[in-house]
C-alpha positions as CSV (number, residue, x, y, z in Angstrom):
1,M,84.2,96.9,77.3
2,E,82.1,95.6,80.0
3,T,81.4,97.3,83.1
4,N,79.3,97.2,86.5
5,I,80.2,100.5,87.7
6,T,79.0,100.8,91.1
7,P,79.3,104.1,93.4
8,E,82.0,101.3,95.4
9,F,83.5,100.7,92.3
10,L,84.5,104.2,91.4
11,T,85.3,105.2,95.0
12,A,87.7,102.6,95.0
13,F,89.0,103.7,91.7
14,A,89.1,106.9,92.7
15,K,91.0,106.0,96.0
16,F,93.6,104.6,93.5
17,Q,93.6,107.4,90.7
18,E,94.8,109.7,94.1
19,L,97.7,107.3,95.5
20,C,99.1,105.9,92.0
21,P,101.9,107.9,91.3
22,T,103.4,108.6,88.5
23,I,105.3,105.5,86.9
24,E,108.8,105.8,86.3
25,K,110.3,104.1,82.7
26,D,112.4,101.5,83.7
27,S,113.6,99.4,80.1
28,T,114.8,100.9,76.7
29,G,114.4,99.2,73.6
30,H,113.6,100.2,69.6
31,N,115.4,103.4,70.8
32,Y,112.5,104.6,72.9
33,K,112.4,104.3,77.1
34,Y,109.0,102.9,78.5
35,A,107.8,101.4,81.8
36,S,108.2,97.9,81.6
37,L,105.3,95.0,83.3
38,P,106.6,94.2,86.0
39,Q,107.9,97.7,87.1
40,I,103.8,98.5,86.6
41,V,102.8,96.0,88.2
42,E,104.9,96.4,91.3
43,R,104.3,100.3,91.5
44,V,100.9,99.6,91.7
45,K,99.9,96.4,93.2
46,P,100.4,98.5,97.1
47,F,97.7,101.1,95.9
48,L,95.1,99.0,94.3
49,N,95.3,97.0,97.7
50,E,94.5,100.2,99.9
51,A,91.6,101.4,97.9
52,G,90.4,97.8,97.3
53,L,91.0,97.3,94.0
54,I,91.9,93.4,92.4
55,M,93.3,93.8,89.3
56,F,93.9,90.6,86.4
57,Q,94.5,89.8,83.3
58,E,93.7,86.8,81.1
59,V,95.5,85.8,77.8
60,K,93.6,83.6,75.1
61,G,93.1,83.3,71.3
62,E,93.8,81.4,68.6
63,Q,94.4,83.0,65.0
64,E,94.5,86.4,67.5
65,L,95.9,87.1,71.1
66,I,93.6,88.5,73.2
67,V,94.4,90.3,76.9
68,V,91.7,90.1,78.8
69,T,92.1,93.2,81.6
70,S,89.9,93.3,84.2
71,L,89.0,95.7,87.3
72,F,87.4,95.3,89.9
73,A,86.2,96.5,93.4
74,V,86.4,94.1,96.7
75,K,82.5,96.0,97.7
76,G,80.9,95.2,94.1
77,G,81.7,96.8,90.8
78,G,84.4,96.9,87.9
79,I,85.6,97.1,84.3
80,S,86.7,94.4,81.8
81,S,88.7,95.5,78.5
82,S,90.1,93.1,75.8
83,F,92.6,94.3,73.3
84,S,93.8,92.0,70.5
85,V,96.3,91.8,67.8
86,P,97.1,88.9,65.2
87,L,99.4,85.9,65.9
88,A,103.1,87.3,64.5
89,M,105.3,83.9,63.5
90,G,108.6,85.8,64.2
91,Q,110.2,89.5,64.5
92,G,113.5,89.7,63.2
93,K,116.0,87.4,65.0
94,M,112.9,86.1,67.2
95,S,111.6,82.8,67.5
96,A,107.5,82.3,66.7
97,I,107.4,81.7,70.3
98,Q,109.4,84.3,71.7
99,S,107.5,86.7,69.5
100,I,104.3,85.8,70.6
101,G,105.8,86.3,74.5
102,S,107.2,89.7,73.6
103,N,103.6,90.8,72.6
104,I,101.7,89.4,74.9
105,T,103.9,91.6,77.6
106,Y,103.5,94.4,75.3
107,M,99.8,94.4,74.9
108,R,99.2,93.5,78.6
109,R,101.6,96.3,79.6
110,Y,99.2,99.1,77.1
111,A,96.0,97.7,78.5
112,L,96.8,97.4,82.0
113,S,98.2,101.0,81.9
114,A,95.3,101.8,79.7
115,I,92.5,100.2,82.3
116,L,94.1,102.7,85.4
117,G,94.4,105.0,83.9
118,I,98.2,105.6,84.9
119,V,101.1,107.5,83.4
120,T,104.2,106.8,82.9
121,D,107.2,109.2,82.5
122,E,110.9,110.0,82.8
123,D,112.9,111.2,85.5
124,K,113.4,114.2,84.0
125,D,114.9,116.5,86.7
126,G,118.1,114.7,86.7
127,R,118.3,113.8,90.0
128,D,118.8,110.1,90.9
129,T,115.8,108.0,91.3
130,D,116.9,106.0,93.8
131,K,116.9,108.9,96.4
132,F,112.9,109.0,96.0
133,K,112.4,105.0,96.6
134,N,111.0,104.2,100.8
135,T,113.0,101.4,102.1
136,D,110.2,101.0,104.6
137,E,107.3,98.9,102.8
138,K,104.5,100.0,105.4
139,E,105.6,103.1,104.2
140,A,105.3,102.5,100.9
141,V,102.1,100.7,101.5
142,K,100.3,103.8,102.9
143,P,102.2,106.6,102.2
144,W,102.2,109.6,104.7
145,L,102.5,112.7,102.1
146,N,98.7,111.9,101.4
147,D,97.6,112.8,105.1
148,V,98.1,116.5,104.9
149,A,96.6,116.5,108.3
150,K,99.0,114.0,109.9
151,I,102.1,116.5,107.9
152,V,100.6,119.8,109.4
153,K,100.6,118.0,112.9
154,H,104.3,116.9,112.6
155,A,104.8,120.5,111.4
156,H,103.3,122.3,114.3
157,D,104.5,119.6,117.0
158,N,108.1,120.1,115.9
159,N,108.4,124.0,114.9
160,L,109.3,123.4,111.2
161,T,108.3,125.5,108.6
162,A,106.9,124.5,105.0
163,D,110.4,124.8,103.8
164,E,111.7,122.2,106.0
165,V,108.7,119.8,105.9
166,M,109.2,119.8,102.1
167,A,113.1,119.7,102.7
168,Q,111.6,116.8,104.9
169,A,109.3,114.9,103.0
170,R,112.3,115.0,99.5
171,T,114.6,113.1,101.4
172,K,112.5,109.9,101.1
173,Y,109.9,111.0,99.0
174,K,108.8,112.0,95.5
175,V,106.0,114.8,95.9
176,S,104.2,115.7,94.1
177,N,103.1,119.6,93.0
178,D,99.4,119.0,94.4
179,T,100.7,117.2,97.4
180,E,102.7,120.0,97.8
181,A,100.5,123.1,97.4
182,K,98.4,121.1,99.8
183,I,100.8,120.9,102.6
184,R,101.9,124.9,102.1
185,K,98.3,125.4,101.6
186,E,97.8,124.4,105.2
187,L,100.6,125.6,106.6
188,D,100.9,129.0,105.2
């Protein structure tokens, strides 16, 4: 792993960690559920941008597959990590090329999750996950739930209780326990 950890990088990475939600598992294969690479990239990209981070991955190698994942702060500093496995020559019903493509996707998914420190998990509460998808792209990039002061002002301006504010929030967002605790602390 190559590193150039600067205060700017740490600040940007901390902001990303604060903003990034748990990524829901959206795919099934080999008797388990997982978050697909497109799901992970789609969910983290707005938060990377907001935090001032740039991520990219490179695939290389001849005798083995090597995925190099790099994460840099726009203002300076960053980290890179590599992950390698031997080239597979076909698995089951897959051709050698299909097997290589499958391995690359698998490696990219795990390398990205590791370098970003993200968590993937199932929606275990039995609710329809579509209820939590935000349809307003601007709000998705800058979720108002991260601005507790704005929420408290909204509650006071509209004479809302903590329960009413949380009910409104849950109609549009998946609210973390930490965020709910911060909001309730300010409103109680």
